[in-house]
C-alpha positions, 0 to 999 in steps of 0.5 A, a space after each residue: 714206472 708204468 707207461 702210464 706213471 705209476 710206481 711200483 716197488 717189486 722186488 722179484 730176482 727172476 725173468 719177468 714179462 714187461 710187455 706184450 701186445 695183449 690186442 692186435 698191433 703192427 707185428 707180435 712182440 715180448 720184453 723180458 726184464 731179467 732181474 739180480 740181486 746187488 750190494 749183498 741184499 736180497 730184499 731188493 733187485 734191480 735190472 741185469 738184462 732186457 730181452 726183446 723177442 719179435 717174430 724170428 728175432 731175439 734182441 738182448 741188452 745185457 748187464 755191462 753193455 754187451 749186445 746178442 742178436 739171435 745169440 751172436 754178440 753184436 756191436 752197435 750201431 747194428 741195422 736189421 734188414 726190417 729196419 730196426 736199429 740197434 744202436 749208442 746214445 750217450 751211455 746207453 744202448 738203445 733199440 728203436 723197432 720199426 714197429 713203434 717200440 724202443 728200448 733204453 738201457 745203460 748196462 747198469 740197471 737204468 732203462 726205460 721203455 717207449 711205445 707209439 701211440 699205435 699201442 695205446 691201450 694194446 698192451 700188457 705186462 709189469 708196465 701196465 696197459 698203456 691206457 693214460 689210467 694209472 689205476 688199471 695197471 695192477 692187472 696180472 697175467 692171471 686177469 686178477 686186478 691187483 691192488 697196491 697192497 699185493 704188489 708182490 702176487 702182481 709181479 709174480 703172475 708175470 714171472 716168465 718160466 723157462 727163460 733162464 730162470 736161476 734156481 732159487 729165483 722168486 723165493 718169497 722175501 724174508 716176511 719183514 716185522 711190523 714196525 713203528 716210527 713215531 719219530 716221523 709219519 712220512 715213512 708210515 705212509 710210505 710203508 702202507 703204500 709199499 704193502 710193508 716191504 719198506 726196507 730195514 732202516 735205522 733212523 739214522 739211516 733214514 735221516 740220512 737218506 733223506 738229506 742225499 736224496 733231498 737234492 731231488 726236490 729242493 727248489 734251491 738246488 740242482 734240479 729245480 728248473 725241471 720240477 714243473 715238467 717232471 714232478 720229483 716225489 716219486 723219484 724222491 721217493 725211490 731215492 729214499 728206499 734204494 739208499 736204506 735198502 743198500 745202506 746209503 751205496 753211493 752207487 745206488 744214490 747215484 742211480 736215483 739221480 741218473 733215472 730223474 736226470 734221463 726223465 728230465 731229458 725226455 722232457 727236454 729239460 736236461 741237467 748238468 747234476 754231475 760234478 766232481 763232487 758228485 756221481 762224477 762220470 768215468 770216461 776211457 781215454 780219448 773221450 769226455 762227458 757231457 749232460 746234454 749230448 747227441 742220440 746219434 753216435 759217430 762209431 767206426 762202423 757208422 762214422 756219419 751216422 742219420 738221426 732218427 727223430 726219436 723224441 727222446 731228447 739228449 743223452 748224458 754219457 761218454 762222447 769220443 774226442 773230435 777226431 776220434 770214433 767209437 769203437 767197442 768200449 773205446 775211442 780211437 782214431 780212423 785209422 785204427 778202427 779195424 775190420 768189419 766181416 761178416 757183418 761182424 766188428 774185429 779190432 786190429 790184432 784181434 782173432 777170430 773163427 769163422 766158417 764153422 771154425 774152418 778158418 782162422 782170421 785176423 785183422 792185421 789193419 784197417 778193413 784187412 782180414 787174413 785167414 787159413 785153414 783151420 781145423 777143429 774136432 768140434 765147433 760150438 758158439 760161446 756168448 755168440 763167438 764159435 769156439 773150437 771144443 774137444 769131440 771127446 772129453 774125459 770125465 773121471 767116474 769113481 766107482 769103488 776103491 778097488 777099481 781103476 776110474 773108468 771114461 766115458 765120452 761126453 755126448 752134451 757136445 754135437 757139432 754145429 754149424 755156424 747159422 746164416 745171418 739176416 742182418 747187418 751189424 755195423 760197429 761201435 
C-alpha cells in the first residue's frame, strides 16, 4: 500500500526502490525492498529484507529479525551518532531516523514505512509521491504515468539493478489463462482491477478463502470496532488474494490479519485478535504475548529505555516477564546479560575475534571479556563478523586424464582490516 493508501498488487521478486526523496529535503535517502517467493508459489512475492541508505550509512532489516549496520551485525537498541535509532517494538524491528522517516519490519514479510509532513509531495518510488492523492501514485522511474492495468510495468520501472538481484529475478510471470467465473461477479471485478493477475484459484478454494477472510469484514466478529478508523475492504481483498495464491496457507492468512491489526493499532484501536485457536503467538521462554505492548522494550543494553513520541500506537508481540530483559532473541535475568565490547553485544560463553582478528576474546560473565593474542593467515568478514580464513586454498584443476591435477592459489580473498565504527550499539 502506498503512502496515499493505494493498493498495489505487484509481484516482482527482485530488489526495488520503495521510496526516496525526489525533491530537496533534510537529507538524501533511499529505501529498498528485497522480495522473494514463498510457499512454493512463483507467482507471488513477499518482502524479505528492507534496506535504508543515506549519507554514508546503510541499515538492513533482514528476514528473521537480523539487523546489519554498514555490513556489520548490529543489535537493538542501537543509537547512531546522527540520532537515528534502531529498536525493537513488539514483533517489529524499527528504524527512527533524525530526518522524519520511520520503518517497521517484523522479519516475516509485514513492513510499514512512515514519512513526516516535511516530506509531503517530495517522494517517489513504489510507495508513491505522498501528496495526498492516490490517483497519481503509479508514476514510474521513467516518469511515465501507468494505470491499474499496467502494474507489472510500473513495478519493474523501479527495479534496482546491481543491489543483490539474484539470477532469474524479475522474470515475467507466467501468462495466466483468461478465466470467467459466472458463479461470482466480485472475483471477476477484482481480477479486472488487478490486470488479470489474480492467482489461480478453484471455486472451492475461493469459497474457502472468503469464509476465512470474512473475519476482517464481519461486523459481529473480532475487528468490527476498527472499521470506522480503518476501512477493511482493501485488507479483505488482499487476504483473499493471498489465500488463493498460497492454496489457503495458514501463515499467509495470519499475515493478512496481522497487517490489519497493525493498521488498527496505528490508529489507536488495538485489537486482541489472536487466541489459542486463531494464529496463536509463539513466545520464547520467560516471555509472554501482549496484543498492545509498549514500543519501548527493556533490554540488556538499555534496561530503562526512554520512549520517543513516534505516534505509532502500541505493538503486538512477545514481551519479557517481570525481572527479565531482552537479550538477542531471548529473555534473561539481569545477571545473565553478557558483555558489550566495542559497541558489539555478546552472550555469556560466546567467543569472538577483534582488532583485525589479532585477538580472540570470550564473554565469561556480565561485562567480563577475556582476550588472548590470536594469529590468522587472513581476516575477513562473514555477515559482519570477523572470521579467520586460510591465505591459500588448494583447488583441483582437471586437465586431461593422463596428467595429475594441478593446484593454484585462490587470489579472491584479500586481507582486510576491520573499518572503524562510527556508531554506538546497545544489546537487545
